[in-house]
N, C-alpha and C positions, 0 to 999 in steps of 0.2 A: 761686452759688457760696460764699452766704454758711450755707448748708444743709449742703453738701456734708462729708464725712465727710474729715481729717486724713488723709492718707498714712502710716503710722507712719515708715515709711524713707526716705523723700526728703527729706528733709535729708541724712542718711549717704550718699545715690547724689550729692547734691548736694555735699558734702564731699570726698567721693574722685574725684572729676570735677573739683574746683579742682585738689586735690594734683596730680594729672596733670599740668595745663597748665600749673599753675607751674615741675613739674620736666621738661617739655616745653622752657618757655622758656628755663630755665636750660642747657638740653643745648645751645638752640642759641647761648647768649650765650656759652659755653664752647668754640664751634668743633666740637662734634659732631655728626656727621650731615652730610647736604647743605647747604650748597653745599661744605664743605672737604671731605668725601669723596665720594661717589661713588653715582648714585641708587640703584643695587643692591647697595652697602654694608650691611653689618649694622648697622649704626651707625645710618645712613638709615632701615634698618627699626624698628630701637627706637623709632626719632624718630616715626616719622608714623605704626606703631602705638599710639603712647604719646598722641596728641591722636587719632585717628580708633578707637580703643576705649576707652581711660582717659579721653579729658577727654570727646569728645562722644557717642558714645554711652551713656556712663553718665548723662550731662547731660538726654539725648530719655530715656529709659528712666524716673531719677527725674519725670521731670517731666512724663509720661505715666501712671503711675501714680498721681499727683493729678489731671490735668485730664483723662483720657479719660472719669472717670464723670462731670466736668461736662457734658462733650459732649453723652454719652448720657444722663442722668439717671436712668443703673442705678449702683448697690454696683459695687465692684472685685467680682470673681467670683475668686476662687484667692488672694488677700491676704497667704494662709502659704506662697506659692510664689515672694513679692520677694525676705526676705531667701534663700533659698538662690540665686535668680538672683544677686544680688549677689555671692553668697559665690564661686560659677563662674566670674561675670567674673574676677572678682577674681584669683582661682587661673589662670582661665587666661590672665588679662594676664601673669599673672608668671612661667609656664610659656612663656609665647612669645616673651618678653624674652629670660628664659633660653636659650631655642632658638637664638635670633637671635646672642647673646653665645658659645654653643661653637660657630654659625655662621662667628668671628672669630676662634676662638684667645681670645677672651680669659675663656674659662670649660670647665676641664676636667672633665668626670665623664663618665661613663657611662648616666646617666639619659636618657630618652627623652621630654626637654621638649617638641620640635614633636610627637611622638603625642600626649601628653597633654593640650596646649594645643586639639591639636584636636578633643577631645573635649568638655575642660569650656566652651571659648567656643560652641559648635554649643549645647552643654545649658543655660550659664544665657539664653544671647538664644533657648532654646528656649520657655524659661519663661516666659522674660516675654511672647512674642507667644501661648504659650498664654491668661497673665492677661487681656492687653491685648484677645489677639482674642475670647475670650470674651466678654470686657464689650462690645466691640464689637456684637459677633454677637445680643445681649441687648437692647441698644438699637435695632434697626430698627425703622424707614429711620432711614437716618446722616443727619445735618446733615453740612452741607457740608464744616468741619474736621475729622470723622472720618473723612469720607468720604479727604482727605491720607492722615489719618493711619494709613488701612486699605493705602494703595498703598506708601505708608512701609516700612510693615512685611514687604509683600510681598517687595519688593527689601531688604531686610536678609535673609532667607531665600534672597534669593540670592547677596548680598553673603557671608555666613556660609559658605555651600555654597561656592561658587566658593574661600574660605579654607580651609579645609578641603582641598579640591585642592593647594591650595598649600603648606600643610604637607605633608601627603603627599609631596611633588615632592621641600622641602626635608630630609625626611628620608632623599633617597632611593628613592622607591615613583615610578615613575612611573605613573601610571594610567591616561592618559590614550596614553601611546603618544609615541614620542619625534619623532616626525613635526610634533606642534602644538608651535606658536608663543608658548610662553608669556609671553613679555615683551613681543611685537609685537599677540597676540590677546587671552589670555587676560585678561593683566593692566588693560588698560583695562575690559572688563567688569566689572570686580571693583572698580573705580576711580567706574566711572562709576553702579554700583547701587548702591556705597557714596555717595559723596558726592552726587549726582544722583537716587539713588532714595529710600534711607534717611534719609538728612540733611536734604536740601532738601526731601524732598516734608513728612517731617514738621515740619520750622522751618512753613516755608509755612502748614499746617495749623494747627500753634499760633498761629501769628501771626493768621491768620484770627478766632480768637476771644478770643485776649490783647488787641489793638489795641482794638476795639470794646468790650471790657469794662472797660479800665483809662484809656481817653479818651470815654467813652462817647456811644460813635458809631453808629450804627444798623450792627445787625449782620443783617438779612434779608439773606438769599441772595437773591444778584444773578447775572446772565446772563453776565456779564463770568468772577467767580469757577467756573462751573461750565466755560466757555471753559479756564482757567487747568488746572483739574481735569484735563477729557477731551485738550486738548493738550499737557501735561507727560507723562501716561499712557500718551500715543499715542508723543512722542517718546521715551522710555524703554522702550517695546513695539522702538519700530524698531531701536533702540540693540543693545540684549541679544540680542534674540531675531532678527530678518530678515534685518540687515546679516549678522550670519554666516551665517546659513541665505547670504544672494545669494553671499558669499566663498564658499563652500564648492560652490555650484552654477557658480561662475564666470557670476553674474548679469549687470545692468548697470551696476548699483552708483547707483542711486538712492534708494536707503532711505537713504542717510546725508544724501544731500542735503534729504528729506523730513524726518529727524529735526530736521536744523538749522531748516528753515522752523517745525516743529513748536515749539520750543524758542522760538527768535525770540516766537510770534504768544501764549507763555502768559506771557510775559516783560513781554508789553506791556501784556496784559488784567491780568497782576500788579498793573503799576506806576500802571493805570489804579484798580485797589481801594484801593493805599495811599494815594494820594493824596484819594479820596474818604473815608474816616479819618478823612484828617488836615483835611484841609475843613469836615465836616459832625460833629465833635467839638461833643459839649455843654463839655466841660469846655475851657474860655478859656485856661487857661492849660497849657502840656505841662510836662507830668513829665518829670521829667530820664530816667525809663526810656524812654520816644515819643521824645522829642529827641535819645539817644544811638541807640537803633533809626536813627535817620534815617541817622547813616555808616555801619551792618550793611546797611541797602539800595542805599547808595550804592555798598558794598563792591561788589554783588550785580550792578548793571549795570553799572561799571566790569570785572566780572568777564566779563561775557557781550560787552562792549566789546573786551577784551584778547584771548579766545577768536577773534572775528572777523577781528579786525588779526592777529593768529597766523597763521589758517588760511588769508587773502589772502594771504599773502605768504610760506608755505609754512613758517614757523618754528618750526609750534606743537611739533615735536618737541624741539628744544633748548632750549624754554623753558616746557616742559608744567607745572615745580616752580614759576616763578611766580605761573601760575594756578591751580595748585593753595593754595599759602599765600594769596590774595589769595583762593581761596573758602573753605579750611579756618580762617583767622582775622582776617580781612576780616567777610565774607559772617555763616557759621554762628559762630564762636567770637564776634563784636558783634554776633550777636543775641542770643546767649546769656547774653552780660555784661550786656547791656544788658536782659535780662530778670530775669535775675536782682535786679539792685537792685531789681526791683519785686515778683517772685513772697517771694523771704524776707522783707522786710520785712511783703507780704501774709499772709503760711502764718503768722508767727511771731505778728503781730494777733491773727487767727483763736484762735490756739491759747491767744493768755495773754487777751487780751479778749472773744471769743465771749461764754464761758458768760456773761457780766457786760451783756452790751448792754444798755441799755434798762434798765438797775436800777440803772448806777452810773457817774457819773462816765468818759469811757476817752477818752485820746490817739486823733489821726484817725493813719489807715495814714503818711503826707507827717511823722508827728511820728518815730517811728523812724529815722529819714535825716536827714542834713545836705547839700542838692542842693549848693547854694553850695560846700560843700567837697568836691564829687567830681566836680563839673561838668569842671576839668581833666584829671583821670585818663582819664576819658572821651577824652577830645580827644587826651592825650598817647598811649593806646593807639593809636589810630585814625592817628594823624601817624607811630607809627613802623611801624604794616602799610603805609600808603603805601610809607614808606619802606622798609622791607626790600622789599617787590616791584618798585620801580626799582632796589634794589640786584641782585636776581637776577638780573633783567633787562639789568643791566648789567655783571654777572662781577665784581660789588666783594664778596667775603668779608667782609672789615674792615666796611665800611658797614652792610654784611648782619646782621652781631654788635651794631654799634654799636646797629642800629634796635631788635633784638628784646628787648637791656636796655633800652629806652624801654616796651616791651609788659610787660615782664615787672616792669617799678618800678608802674606804672600797676595791671597787674594783682594785684599784691601789695596796692596802696592800700585795691583793691574787696572781695579779701578778706579784707584787714581792718576796713572795714567790716561787713562780712556779719555778722562774730562781733559787732564790735558790735550791729546790730541783734539777735540773737541774747540779749546780754545785756542789752535793755533799756539801756542806756549814755547813748543822746541821747534818750533821757526824764525828762521833770522828776522829780526823788526826790519830790516831793508828789503825780504823780500816774501812779509810774509803776507801781504794783503795788497797786491798790483794793482792799478786805476780797473774800476769793472768788477773788482770782488767785493763779497764780504763776509765778515764772521761768522761762521756756522752758528744756531740753536741745538743749546747742549739734548734737548732731546727731541724736538722735531726738524726735519728734513725740509727743504724747500726744495719741493715739485718743480722739477725743468723740463 
């Protein structure tokens, strides 16, 4: 990693993603979207896509542009498409949200926002997939974390394709015919490909690289990691391909049960690897990013337990929003925030002090943050997510808004900390800028 080139636009991706997260949390505090309105209400659609596209997907893309070259020890191929991808995704997201406002009647205009979003979003994701896919192909044979990322990119393509079909449907063009049950059959595929495939597979792959790197744990490929990969891919293939075919052909319905079994195998072996990373670390004192990531992993396993309980009691349909909230804000957002707390200082240190490393005295990466000051914010964030999940399960919208306020306050504090990191605020004045260094820009990394 020390010799890797810095991705010029990664910080811009992170900044936009964090702005979308804050916007989504503010919407929940104000009572916009579910549970104040129905799941299918345009306000809820705005909230959901601000989180999934604006926050989580831009976060993943920004991180992958930096770390995929590290995973495969190859330079990023097609780096000139990274900025156009960001512009297309932002324009597509704005068009999509404007289209939802048209559906609700809050925006009266004849502009075809949804069809435009159906062009711009696939274009932006397509550019990202091309850049990352070509880089991965150059690095074959792929190490284990890169194989997770490759599987996630395949699911991203599937998610975007289904999203285009939904955009066309909401625009008044039923491309698959009226006999298709969009809400009951197609929407679960969209959610599974997005949350279970693109976001979760990529998050797992990144964790297989970042946890050993930041905790100095053994990173040699283990049979358990391969079991996680193949079990996860099998579960996704069963849900996205075999289950719909089985339903269409009137089959016995065993594919769903096989997918659940494969998913359980994956999470069990993933847990084994997580314990291995933490127990065999060479860095005795666990830094805050790795400690707070434990909250995200706990949310992941709580999500699995909740899913099993809801399926066993036959209440998955009415409580699916609580499950999705726990996955989106506990597992994925929790992991994202915890790792950003390390990634932003790490990249800032490389950008500022890397050029003089070994020639001038420099601060440590840990000196760019103040962990004791920030630890309570992670605790508040995960407590708020847990309280919000309970509130959704109990049907208590006022409690949910209060819990969302807790997560918003915690996120604001963490975002402020990341801004202070970029400005080198926590570094003593005497060692802040040795000769030959310069203060990093807030949203743009200097290539070196």
